[in-house]
N, C-alpha and C positions, 0 to 999 in steps of 0.2 A: 236779754237774747233776743230781743229786737235790733237794740242799740248794736249788739256783737256783729249781727249778720249785715246789720246798715254799714256799717265800718268795714269790714271785710270789702263789702261791693265796693265801696269806697275806691279800697286800698287794689283791689282788682279793676278797677275802670281808670284809676290812675296808672299799672302797671301797664294794661292796654292802650292806653293813651302813649305813653313812653314807648313803648315796643312799637307803636306805629310812627312814632316820630323818628326812631332806628331807622323801620323798615323803607320810610321816604327819602332818609339821609344815603344809606345803602343805594336805593334806588339811583338818586341824582349822582353819587360817585360812580357806580358804575355805568351809565349815559355818560359822563365826562369820561372817562378812561374809554369808552367804545370809540370815542370820538377822536381822542388824540393817540387810541390805537390807528386810529383811520390815516392820521396825518400823518403818523410816522410808516405807517406801509406805504403810502404816497410820497413821501420824501425818499426812500429806499428804493423805490421803483425810479424814480425820478435819478437819484445818484448814479443807480446802475446802467440807465441809460446812457449819461451824462460819461460814464465811465468807458462804456462800449466805445460812444463816438470818438472820446479821447485817442481809444486803442488804434482807429479806424486811420485817423488825422496822423497818429503818431508812425504808422507801418506807409500809410504814402509819404512823410517826410522823411523816414528811409528811404524809399525807392527813390524820393527827388535828391536827396542828398549823394546816394549812388551815383545817379546819372548826373548831378555836378561835379563828381569826381569823374568820371571817366570822359567829359567833356572838356575837364581840366587836361586831362592827360595829355587826351589830343592833341588840343592848342599848344600846349609843350613839345610834343612829337612835331608839328609843325612849324613851332617856333626854332625848333633846331635842326630841321631840315632845310627852314631857309634860311639859319646862320651857317651851312655847311655849303649853299649855292652861292 
């Protein structure tokens, strides 16, 4: 009976060691996943900032194109006026 108890105790210790190993692996992977999540979050924030900057620059470019178009029309009108003179 003592041998059976000893064998059972060894089995329990072995299972406990295996469980502890699994818990360590899960902890390590959880930590790595948290780190990767932080990197992804930071990247998304950076991309959002770039998208906002791009939208502002596109709006400024639109205004500049409209201004150039207006100036071109004024120049064309002046050229026509000079041709008629």
